[in-house]
Jmol script that loads the backbone (N, CA, C; Angstrom):
load data "model"
ATOM      1  N   MET A   1     104.017  17.848 -52.239  1.00  0.00           N
ATOM      2  CA  MET A   1     103.712  18.742 -51.148  1.00  0.00           C
ATOM      3  C   MET A   1     104.199  18.154 -49.843  1.00  0.00           C
ATOM      4  N   ILE A   2     104.605  19.006 -48.949  1.00  0.00           N
ATOM      5  CA  ILE A   2     105.028  18.576 -47.618  1.00  0.00           C
ATOM      6  C   ILE A   2     103.898  18.890 -46.652  1.00  0.00           C
ATOM      7  N   MET A   3     103.437  17.861 -45.929  1.00  0.00           N
ATOM      8  CA  MET A   3     102.367  18.060 -44.960  1.00  0.00           C
ATOM      9  C   MET A   3     102.967  18.605 -43.673  1.00  0.00           C
ATOM     10  N   ALA A   4     102.456  19.736 -43.212  1.00  0.00           N
ATOM     11  CA  ALA A   4     102.967  20.335 -41.981  1.00  0.00           C
ATOM     12  C   ALA A   4     102.519  19.512 -40.787  1.00  0.00           C
ATOM     13  N   VAL A   5     103.433  19.257 -39.898  1.00  0.00           N
ATOM     14  CA  VAL A   5     103.155  18.550 -38.657  1.00  0.00           C
ATOM     15  C   VAL A   5     103.707  19.395 -37.532  1.00  0.00           C
ATOM     16  N   ILE A   6     102.884  19.636 -36.540  1.00  0.00           N
ATOM     17  CA  ILE A   6     103.324  20.399 -35.383  1.00  0.00           C
ATOM     18  C   ILE A   6     103.869  19.401 -34.369  1.00  0.00           C
ATOM     19  N   GLY A   7     105.094  19.605 -33.915  1.00  0.00           N
ATOM     20  CA  GLY A   7     105.704  18.679 -32.981  1.00  0.00           C
ATOM     21  C   GLY A   7     105.816  19.265 -31.593  1.00  0.00           C
ATOM     22  N   THR A   8     105.871  18.399 -30.620  1.00  0.00           N
ATOM     23  CA  THR A   8     106.111  18.833 -29.254  1.00  0.00           C
ATOM     24  C   THR A   8     107.599  18.725 -28.984  1.00  0.00           C
ATOM     25  N   ASN A   9     108.024  19.229 -27.857  1.00  0.00           N
ATOM     26  CA  ASN A   9     109.452  19.159 -27.547  1.00  0.00           C
ATOM     27  C   ASN A   9     109.916  17.740 -27.256  1.00  0.00           C
ATOM     28  N   THR A  10     109.004  16.767 -27.212  1.00  0.00           N
ATOM     29  CA  THR A  10     109.391  15.376 -27.023  1.00  0.00           C
ATOM     30  C   THR A  10     109.539  14.654 -28.357  1.00  0.00           C
ATOM     31  N   GLY A  11     109.295  15.366 -29.457  1.00  0.00           N
ATOM     32  CA  GLY A  11     109.458  14.770 -30.769  1.00  0.00           C
ATOM     33  C   GLY A  11     108.189  14.189 -31.348  1.00  0.00           C
ATOM     34  N   GLU A  12     107.077  14.217 -30.591  1.00  0.00           N
ATOM     35  CA  GLU A  12     105.810  13.728 -31.118  1.00  0.00           C
ATOM     36  C   GLU A  12     105.249  14.770 -32.070  1.00  0.00           C
ATOM     37  N   GLY A  13     104.624  14.332 -33.150  1.00  0.00           N
ATOM     38  CA  GLY A  13     104.090  15.290 -34.112  1.00  0.00           C
ATOM     39  C   GLY A  13     102.608  15.097 -34.336  1.00  0.00           C
ATOM     40  N   PHE A  14     101.927  16.195 -34.665  1.00  0.00           N
ATOM     41  CA  PHE A  14     100.509  16.176 -34.949  1.00  0.00           C
ATOM     42  C   PHE A  14     100.270  16.922 -36.253  1.00  0.00           C
ATOM     43  N   ALA A  15      99.526  16.313 -37.145  1.00  0.00           N
ATOM     44  CA  ALA A  15      99.161  16.981 -38.387  1.00  0.00           C
ATOM     45  C   ALA A  15      98.151  18.080 -38.076  1.00  0.00           C
ATOM     46  N   ILE A  16      98.131  19.124 -38.894  1.00  0.00           N
ATOM     47  CA  ILE A  16      97.250  20.261 -38.661  1.00  0.00           C
ATOM     48  C   ILE A  16      95.787  19.836 -38.651  1.00  0.00           C
ATOM     49  N   PHE A  17      95.416  18.863 -39.469  1.00  0.00           N
ATOM     50  CA  PHE A  17      94.022  18.428 -39.463  1.00  0.00           C
ATOM     51  C   PHE A  17      93.671  17.726 -38.159  1.00  0.00           C
ATOM     52  N   GLU A  18      94.642  17.060 -37.519  1.00  0.00           N
ATOM     53  CA  GLU A  18      94.391  16.436 -36.221  1.00  0.00           C
ATOM     54  C   GLU A  18      94.155  17.499 -35.153  1.00  0.00           C
ATOM     55  N   LEU A  19      94.930  18.569 -35.208  1.00  0.00           N
ATOM     56  CA  LEU A  19      94.751  19.672 -34.268  1.00  0.00           C
ATOM     57  C   LEU A  19      93.384  20.321 -34.455  1.00  0.00           C
ATOM     58  N   ALA A  20      92.975  20.507 -35.713  1.00  0.00           N
ATOM     59  CA  ALA A  20      91.670  21.099 -35.994  1.00  0.00           C
ATOM     60  C   ALA A  20      90.546  20.200 -35.470  1.00  0.00           C
ATOM     61  N   ASP A  21      90.653  18.907 -35.725  1.00  0.00           N
ATOM     62  CA  ASP A  21      89.646  17.962 -35.230  1.00  0.00           C
ATOM     63  C   ASP A  21      89.536  18.024 -33.716  1.00  0.00           C
ATOM     64  N   CYS A  22      90.669  18.063 -33.045  1.00  0.00           N
ATOM     65  CA  CYS A  22      90.690  18.099 -31.586  1.00  0.00           C
ATOM     66  C   CYS A  22      90.059  19.384 -31.060  1.00  0.00           C
ATOM     67  N   ALA A  23      90.389  20.507 -31.668  1.00  0.00           N
ATOM     68  CA  ALA A  23      89.824  21.788 -31.232  1.00  0.00           C
ATOM     69  C   ALA A  23      88.305  21.801 -31.445  1.00  0.00           C
ATOM     70  N   GLU A  24      87.843  21.230 -32.539  1.00  0.00           N
ATOM     71  CA  GLU A  24      86.399  21.175 -32.793  1.00  0.00           C
ATOM     72  C   GLU A  24      85.697  20.284 -31.768  1.00  0.00           C
ATOM     73  N   ARG A  25      86.337  19.169 -31.378  1.00  0.00           N
ATOM     74  CA  ARG A  25      85.774  18.321 -30.327  1.00  0.00           C
ATOM     75  C   ARG A  25      85.707  19.074 -29.000  1.00  0.00           C
ATOM     76  N   GLU A  26      86.735  19.864 -28.722  1.00  0.00           N
ATOM     77  CA  GLU A  26      86.758  20.635 -27.478  1.00  0.00           C
ATOM     78  C   GLU A  26      85.641  21.669 -27.453  1.00  0.00           C
ATOM     79  N   VAL A  27      85.348  22.301 -28.583  1.00  0.00           N
ATOM     80  CA  VAL A  27      84.228  23.249 -28.643  1.00  0.00           C
ATOM     81  C   VAL A  27      82.936  22.527 -28.269  1.00  0.00           C
ATOM     82  N   ARG A  28      82.696  21.370 -28.890  1.00  0.00           N
ATOM     83  CA  ARG A  28      81.470  20.611 -28.591  1.00  0.00           C
ATOM     84  C   ARG A  28      81.420  20.206 -27.121  1.00  0.00           C
ATOM     85  N   GLN A  29      82.565  19.814 -26.570  1.00  0.00           N
ATOM     86  CA  GLN A  29      82.628  19.420 -25.154  1.00  0.00           C
ATOM     87  C   GLN A  29      82.250  20.602 -24.264  1.00  0.00           C
ATOM     88  N   ARG A  30      82.819  21.772 -24.543  1.00  0.00           N
ATOM     89  CA  ARG A  30      82.509  22.961 -23.745  1.00  0.00           C
ATOM     90  C   ARG A  30      81.034  23.324 -23.864  1.00  0.00           C
ATOM     91  N   GLN A  31      80.474  23.192 -25.060  1.00  0.00           N
ATOM     92  CA  GLN A  31      79.063  23.524 -25.252  1.00  0.00           C
ATOM     93  C   GLN A  31      78.155  22.592 -24.461  1.00  0.00           C
ATOM     94  N   GLN A  32      78.606  21.380 -24.189  1.00  0.00           N
ATOM     95  CA  GLN A  32      77.807  20.440 -23.412  1.00  0.00           C
ATOM     96  C   GLN A  32      78.047  20.582 -21.909  1.00  0.00           C
ATOM     97  N   VAL A  33      79.280  20.820 -21.509  1.00  0.00           N
ATOM     98  CA  VAL A  33      79.629  20.816 -20.090  1.00  0.00           C
ATOM     99  C   VAL A  33      79.406  22.166 -19.417  1.00  0.00           C
ATOM    100  N   TYR A  34      79.758  23.247 -20.080  1.00  0.00           N
ATOM    101  CA  TYR A  34      79.707  24.563 -19.431  1.00  0.00           C
ATOM    102  C   TYR A  34      78.324  24.960 -18.941  1.00  0.00           C
ATOM    103  N   PRO A  35      77.232  24.666 -19.662  1.00  0.00           N
ATOM    104  CA  PRO A  35      75.911  25.032 -19.113  1.00  0.00           C
ATOM    105  C   PRO A  35      75.639  24.393 -17.745  1.00  0.00           C
ATOM    106  N   ARG A  36      76.078  23.171 -17.560  1.00  0.00           N
ATOM    107  CA  ARG A  36      75.896  22.519 -16.245  1.00  0.00           C
ATOM    108  C   ARG A  36      76.731  23.217 -15.173  1.00  0.00           C
ATOM    109  N   LEU A  37      77.954  23.607 -15.544  1.00  0.00           N
ATOM    110  CA  LEU A  37      78.810  24.292 -14.578  1.00  0.00           C
ATOM    111  C   LEU A  37      78.240  25.661 -14.220  1.00  0.00           C
ATOM    112  N   VAL A  38      77.697  26.356 -15.201  1.00  0.00           N
ATOM    113  CA  VAL A  38      77.058  27.651 -14.939  1.00  0.00           C
ATOM    114  C   VAL A  38      75.824  27.439 -14.065  1.00  0.00           C
ATOM    115  N   GLY A  39      75.024  26.424 -14.395  1.00  0.00           N
ATOM    116  CA  GLY A  39      73.806  26.133 -13.637  1.00  0.00           C
ATOM    117  C   GLY A  39      74.059  25.780 -12.186  1.00  0.00           C
ATOM    118  N   SER A  40      75.227  25.193 -11.918  1.00  0.00           N
ATOM    119  CA  SER A  40      75.566  24.822 -10.543  1.00  0.00           C
ATOM    120  C   SER A  40      76.427  25.892  -9.864  1.00  0.00           C
ATOM    121  N   SER A  41      76.540  27.048 -10.491  1.00  0.00           N
ATOM    122  CA  SER A  41      77.310  28.197  -9.965  1.00  0.00           C
ATOM    123  C   SER A  41      78.799  27.900  -9.798  1.00  0.00           C
ATOM    124  N   ARG A  42      79.298  26.937 -10.543  1.00  0.00           N
ATOM    125  CA  ARG A  42      80.728  26.633 -10.494  1.00  0.00           C
ATOM    126  C   ARG A  42      81.503  27.430 -11.534  1.00  0.00           C
ATOM    127  N   MET A  43      80.771  28.133 -12.419  1.00  0.00           N
ATOM    128  CA  MET A  43      81.384  28.937 -13.476  1.00  0.00           C
ATOM    129  C   MET A  43      80.395  30.051 -13.811  1.00  0.00           C
ATOM    130  N   THR A  44      80.907  31.230 -14.108  1.00  0.00           N
ATOM    131  CA  THR A  44      80.009  32.308 -14.518  1.00  0.00           C
ATOM    132  C   THR A  44      79.676  32.163 -16.000  1.00  0.00           C
ATOM    133  N   GLN A  45      78.539  32.709 -16.392  1.00  0.00           N
ATOM    134  CA  GLN A  45      78.148  32.660 -17.795  1.00  0.00           C
ATOM    135  C   GLN A  45      79.134  33.425 -18.654  1.00  0.00           C
ATOM    136  N   ALA A  46      79.613  34.558 -18.140  1.00  0.00           N
ATOM    137  CA  ALA A  46      80.570  35.370 -18.907  1.00  0.00           C
ATOM    138  C   ALA A  46      81.856  34.591 -19.167  1.00  0.00           C
ATOM    139  N   PHE A  47      82.348  33.885 -18.149  1.00  0.00           N
ATOM    140  CA  PHE A  47      83.571  33.091 -18.326  1.00  0.00           C
ATOM    141  C   PHE A  47      83.328  31.961 -19.321  1.00  0.00           C
ATOM    142  N   ALA A  48      82.207  31.275 -19.186  1.00  0.00           N
ATOM    143  CA  ALA A  48      81.868  30.170 -20.095  1.00  0.00           C
ATOM    144  C   ALA A  48      81.783  30.665 -21.536  1.00  0.00           C
ATOM    145  N   ASP A  49      81.111  31.804 -21.729  1.00  0.00           N
ATOM    146  CA  ASP A  49      80.975  32.362 -23.078  1.00  0.00           C
ATOM    147  C   ASP A  49      82.329  32.714 -23.673  1.00  0.00           C
ATOM    148  N   ARG A  50      83.173  33.348 -22.868  1.00  0.00           N
ATOM    149  CA  ARG A  50      84.497  33.761 -23.372  1.00  0.00           C
ATOM    150  C   ARG A  50      85.366  32.556 -23.699  1.00  0.00           C
ATOM    151  N   GLN A  51      85.393  31.573 -22.821  1.00  0.00           N
ATOM    152  CA  GLN A  51      86.226  30.396 -23.055  1.00  0.00           C
ATOM    153  C   GLN A  51      85.749  29.601 -24.267  1.00  0.00           C
ATOM    154  N   THR A  52      84.443  29.507 -24.452  1.00  0.00           N
ATOM    155  CA  THR A  52      83.908  28.821 -25.625  1.00  0.00           C
ATOM    156  C   THR A  52      84.242  29.600 -26.892  1.00  0.00           C
ATOM    157  N   ALA A  53      84.101  30.922 -26.847  1.00  0.00           N
ATOM    158  CA  ALA A  53      84.422  31.750 -28.013  1.00  0.00           C
ATOM    159  C   ALA A  53      85.901  31.651 -28.373  1.00  0.00           C
ATOM    160  N   LEU A  54      86.760  31.620 -27.378  1.00  0.00           N
ATOM    161  CA  LEU A  54      88.197  31.472 -27.638  1.00  0.00           C
ATOM    162  C   LEU A  54      88.490  30.147 -28.345  1.00  0.00           C
ATOM    163  N   MET A  55      87.898  29.067 -27.855  1.00  0.00           N
ATOM    164  CA  MET A  55      88.148  27.761 -28.476  1.00  0.00           C
ATOM    165  C   MET A  55      87.539  27.701 -29.866  1.00  0.00           C
ATOM    166  N   GLN A  56      86.404  28.353 -30.081  1.00  0.00           N
ATOM    167  CA  GLN A  56      85.825  28.402 -31.425  1.00  0.00           C
ATOM    168  C   GLN A  56      86.762  29.130 -32.385  1.00  0.00           C
ATOM    169  N   ALA A  57      87.376  30.206 -31.926  1.00  0.00           N
ATOM    170  CA  ALA A  57      88.321  30.947 -32.769  1.00  0.00           C
ATOM    171  C   ALA A  57      89.536  30.084 -33.104  1.00  0.00           C
ATOM    172  N   ILE A  58      90.036  29.356 -32.113  1.00  0.00           N
ATOM    173  CA  ILE A  58      91.165  28.450 -32.337  1.00  0.00           C
ATOM    174  C   ILE A  58      90.778  27.375 -33.346  1.00  0.00           C
ATOM    175  N   ALA A  59      89.610  26.789 -33.169  1.00  0.00           N
ATOM    176  CA  ALA A  59      89.147  25.730 -34.075  1.00  0.00           C
ATOM    177  C   ALA A  59      88.993  26.256 -35.507  1.00  0.00           C
ATOM    178  N   ARG A  60      88.417  27.460 -35.650  1.00  0.00           N
ATOM    179  CA  ARG A  60      88.260  28.034 -37.000  1.00  0.00           C
ATOM    180  C   ARG A  60      89.612  28.275 -37.654  1.00  0.00           C
ATOM    181  N   LYS A  61      90.556  28.805 -36.899  1.00  0.00           N
ATOM    182  CA  LYS A  61      91.890  29.082 -37.444  1.00  0.00           C
ATOM    183  C   LYS A  61      92.585  27.783 -37.874  1.00  0.00           C
ATOM    184  N   LEU A  62      92.545  26.792 -37.019  1.00  0.00           N
ATOM    185  CA  LEU A  62      93.185  25.522 -37.351  1.00  0.00           C
ATOM    186  C   LEU A  62      92.509  24.848 -38.544  1.00  0.00           C
ATOM    187  N   ARG A  63      91.164  24.901 -38.597  1.00  0.00           N
ATOM    188  CA  ARG A  63      90.450  24.269 -39.713  1.00  0.00           C
ATOM    189  C   ARG A  63      90.777  24.992 -41.017  1.00  0.00           C
ATOM    190  N   ALA A  64      90.869  26.317 -40.983  1.00  0.00           N
ATOM    191  CA  ALA A  64      91.214  27.070 -42.196  1.00  0.00           C
ATOM    192  C   ALA A  64      92.609  26.686 -42.673  1.00  0.00           C
ATOM    193  N   GLU A  65      93.544  26.541 -41.742  1.00  0.00           N
ATOM    194  CA  GLU A  65      94.906  26.141 -42.117  1.00  0.00           C
ATOM    195  C   GLU A  65      94.912  24.720 -42.670  1.00  0.00           C
ATOM    196  N   ALA A  66      94.157  23.829 -42.046  1.00  0.00           N
ATOM    197  CA  ALA A  66      94.101  22.445 -42.523  1.00  0.00           C
ATOM    198  C   ALA A  66      93.466  22.379 -43.908  1.00  0.00           C
ATOM    199  N   ASP A  67      92.388  23.137 -44.104  1.00  0.00           N
ATOM    200  CA  ASP A  67      91.724  23.148 -45.412  1.00  0.00           C
ATOM    201  C   ASP A  67      92.634  23.736 -46.483  1.00  0.00           C
ATOM    202  N   ALA A  68      93.346  24.804 -46.143  1.00  0.00           N
ATOM    203  CA  ALA A  68      94.269  25.418 -47.106  1.00  0.00           C
ATOM    204  C   ALA A  68      95.384  24.450 -47.464  1.00  0.00           C
ATOM    205  N   GLU A  69      95.890  23.730 -46.483  1.00  0.00           N
ATOM    206  CA  GLU A  69      96.946  22.757 -46.752  1.00  0.00           C
ATOM    207  C   GLU A  69      96.430  21.634 -47.633  1.00  0.00           C
ATOM    208  N   GLY A  70      95.217  21.184 -47.359  1.00  0.00           N
ATOM    209  CA  GLY A  70      94.624  20.112 -48.155  1.00  0.00           C
ATOM    210  C   GLY A  70      94.379  20.526 -49.592  1.00  0.00           C
ATOM    211  N   ALA A  71      94.064  21.789 -49.797  1.00  0.00           N
ATOM    212  CA  ALA A  71      93.785  22.282 -51.143  1.00  0.00           C
ATOM    213  C   ALA A  71      95.059  22.542 -51.941  1.00  0.00           C
ATOM    214  N   SER A  72      96.185  22.605 -51.241  1.00  0.00           N
ATOM    215  CA  SER A  72      97.419  22.989 -51.927  1.00  0.00           C
ATOM    216  C   SER A  72      98.231  21.812 -52.462  1.00  0.00           C
ATOM    217  N   GLY A  73      97.800  20.597 -52.190  1.00  0.00           N
ATOM    218  CA  GLY A  73      98.582  19.489 -52.724  1.00  0.00           C
ATOM    219  C   GLY A  73      98.235  18.154 -52.110  1.00  0.00           C
ATOM    220  N   ASP A  74      99.158  17.240 -52.195  1.00  0.00           N
ATOM    221  CA  ASP A  74      98.985  15.858 -51.762  1.00  0.00           C
ATOM    222  C   ASP A  74      99.013  15.751 -50.246  1.00  0.00           C
ATOM    223  N   LEU A  75      97.923  15.284 -49.654  1.00  0.00           N
ATOM    224  CA  LEU A  75      97.872  15.092 -48.203  1.00  0.00           C
ATOM    225  C   LEU A  75      98.662  13.873 -47.754  1.00  0.00           C
ATOM    226  N   PHE A  76      99.055  13.032 -48.703  1.00  0.00           N
ATOM    227  CA  PHE A  76      99.739  11.804 -48.348  1.00  0.00           C
ATOM    228  C   PHE A  76     101.223  11.888 -48.674  1.00  0.00           C
ATOM    229  N   ALA A  77     101.782  13.052 -48.470  1.00  0.00           N
ATOM    230  CA  ALA A  77     103.203  13.249 -48.736  1.00  0.00           C
ATOM    231  C   ALA A  77     104.010  12.312 -47.839  1.00  0.00           C
ATOM    232  N   GLU A  78     105.117  11.859 -48.371  1.00  0.00           N
ATOM    233  CA  GLU A  78     105.969  10.913 -47.657  1.00  0.00           C
ATOM    234  C   GLU A  78     106.660  11.532 -46.453  1.00  0.00           C
ATOM    235  N   THR A  79     107.126  12.776 -46.590  1.00  0.00           N
ATOM    236  CA  THR A  79     107.943  13.385 -45.556  1.00  0.00           C
ATOM    237  C   THR A  79     107.269  14.606 -44.977  1.00  0.00           C
ATOM    238  N   PRO A  80     106.739  14.515 -43.735  1.00  0.00           N
ATOM    239  CA  PRO A  80     106.132  15.696 -43.141  1.00  0.00           C
ATOM    240  C   PRO A  80     107.176  16.706 -42.672  1.00  0.00           C
ATOM    241  N   GLU A  81     106.803  17.962 -42.747  1.00  0.00           N
ATOM    242  CA  GLU A  81     107.633  19.038 -42.218  1.00  0.00           C
ATOM    243  C   GLU A  81     107.251  19.199 -40.745  1.00  0.00           C
ATOM    244  N   VAL A  82     108.211  19.164 -39.844  1.00  0.00           N
ATOM    245  CA  VAL A  82     107.917  19.200 -38.424  1.00  0.00           C
ATOM    246  C   VAL A  82     108.404  20.497 -37.812  1.00  0.00           C
ATOM    247  N   CYS A  83     107.527  21.150 -37.037  1.00  0.00           N
ATOM    248  CA  CYS A  83     107.883  22.344 -36.281  1.00  0.00           C
ATOM    249  C   CYS A  83     107.808  21.970 -34.811  1.00  0.00           C
ATOM    250  N   HIS A  84     108.895  22.007 -34.103  1.00  0.00           N
ATOM    251  CA  HIS A  84     108.893  21.671 -32.685  1.00  0.00           C
ATOM    252  C   HIS A  84     108.568  22.885 -31.858  1.00  0.00           C
ATOM    253  N   VAL A  85     107.654  22.697 -30.918  1.00  0.00           N
ATOM    254  CA  VAL A  85     107.267  23.796 -30.026  1.00  0.00           C
ATOM    255  C   VAL A  85     107.424  23.389 -28.591  1.00  0.00           C
TER     256      VAL A  85
END
end "model"
wireframe off; spacefill off
backbone 0.3
color backbone group
């Protein structure tokens, strides 16, 4: 199996599971930080809710892709497939 790696235009690559992990950390960060920002009137509740929901959707999508990739074969493939964005 070829492990998909998402690359940047500088040639750096990230495995899909790394992207999923990062998005999940960002959800937790928003859940901790946004209530304080709303409480101090630096952010509206509606904006906080929408931004958190968007990141949750991103995290779910990335985790589903990472899980599907993990279920389809060897995660320790020698040669990753790289998509530059």
